[in-house]
C-alpha positions as CSV (number, residue, x, y, z in Angstrom):
1,M,92.9,39.1,-52.0
2,E,96.5,38.0,-52.4
3,S,95.8,34.7,-50.8
4,D,93.2,34.0,-53.5
5,G,95.7,35.0,-56.2
6,F,98.4,32.7,-54.7
7,S,96.0,29.8,-54.5
8,Y,94.8,30.4,-58.1
9,S,98.4,30.6,-59.3
10,T,99.4,27.4,-57.5
11,D,96.4,25.6,-58.9
12,Q,97.3,26.8,-62.4
13,L,100.9,25.7,-62.0
14,H,99.9,22.2,-60.8
15,G,97.5,22.0,-63.8
16,L,100.2,23.1,-66.2
17,A,102.6,20.5,-64.7
18,G,100.0,17.8,-65.2
19,G,99.2,19.0,-68.7
20,I,102.8,19.1,-69.9
21,R,103.4,15.6,-68.5
22,D,100.4,14.3,-70.5
23,T,101.5,16.2,-73.6
24,A,105.0,14.7,-73.3
25,V,103.7,11.2,-73.1
26,K,101.4,11.7,-76.1
27,L,104.1,13.5,-78.1
28,F,106.6,10.7,-77.4
29,T,104.1,8.1,-78.5
30,V,103.3,10.1,-81.7
31,H,107.1,10.5,-82.4
32,D,107.7,6.8,-81.9
33,R,104.8,5.8,-84.1
34,F,105.9,8.2,-86.9
35,E,109.3,6.6,-86.9
36,E,107.8,3.1,-87.1
37,V,105.5,4.2,-90.0
38,M,108.4,5.8,-91.9
39,A,110.5,2.6,-91.5
40,S,107.6,0.4,-92.6
41,T,106.9,2.7,-95.6
42,R,110.5,2.6,-96.7
43,A,110.5,-1.2,-96.4
44,A,107.2,-1.6,-98.3
45,L,108.2,0.7,-101.1
46,G,111.5,-0.8,-101.8
47,D,114.0,0.7,-104.1
48,D,112.2,1.0,-107.5
49,E,111.2,3.9,-109.6
50,F,107.8,4.3,-107.8
51,A,109.6,4.5,-104.5
52,H,112.0,7.2,-105.8
53,A,109.0,9.2,-107.2
54,Y,107.1,8.8,-103.9
55,W,110.1,10.1,-101.8
56,Q,110.8,12.8,-104.3
57,S,107.2,14.1,-104.2
58,G,106.5,13.7,-100.5
59,G,109.8,13.1,-98.8
60,S,110.6,16.7,-97.9
61,R,107.2,17.1,-96.3
62,L,107.6,13.9,-94.3
63,A,111.1,14.9,-93.3
64,A,109.8,18.3,-92.1
65,I,107.1,16.5,-90.0
66,G,109.8,14.3,-88.5
67,E,112.0,17.3,-87.7
68,A,109.1,19.1,-86.1
69,L,108.3,16.1,-84.0
70,D,112.0,15.9,-82.9
71,L,112.0,19.6,-82.0
72,L,108.8,19.3,-80.0
73,K,110.0,16.2,-78.3
74,K,113.2,17.9,-77.2
75,A,111.5,21.1,-76.1
76,V,108.9,19.3,-74.0
77,G,111.5,16.9,-72.6
78,A,113.7,19.9,-71.6
79,Q,110.8,21.9,-70.0
80,E,108.8,19.2,-68.3
81,P,111.3,18.7,-65.4
82,N,111.4,22.5,-64.8
83,V,107.6,22.8,-64.6
84,R,107.3,19.7,-62.5
85,A,110.0,21.1,-60.1
86,A,108.3,24.5,-59.9
87,S,105.0,22.8,-59.1
88,A,106.6,20.7,-56.4
89,N,108.3,23.9,-54.9
90,Y,105.0,25.8,-54.9
91,R,103.3,22.8,-53.3
92,A,106.0,22.6,-50.6
93,S,105.9,26.3,-49.9
94,D,102.1,26.3,-49.7
95,E,102.2,23.4,-47.2
96,A,104.9,25.1,-45.2
97,G,103.5,28.6,-45.4
98,T,100.7,30.3,-43.6
99,I,98.8,31.3,-46.7
100,R,96.1,28.8,-47.3
101,G,93.7,29.0,-50.3
C-alpha cells in the first residue's frame, strides 16, 4: 500500500515540476509581450491630451496588471528550481531505493 502511495506521490511531483516549468515559460512570454505592448502604446499615443486622458482612465489598471505579472514572474522563478530539485531528488531516491511503483 505504501509503495503505491510513494509511486503516486513521485509521479505527482514529476508532473508538478513539468507543469511549473511550462507555466514559467508561458508567464515569462506573457510578461515580455505585455512590456512590449505597453512601450508600443506609449509611443503610439504620444504626449497629447488624448494620451493623458487614456493613461488617467486606464493607467492604474494597466499598472496593476504589470505589477501582478512581475509578482507572478518572481514567484514562479523562485519556486521552479525548488520543485525541479525536489523532483530530481525523488527520482534519484526512487532509482536507488528498493521501493518500485
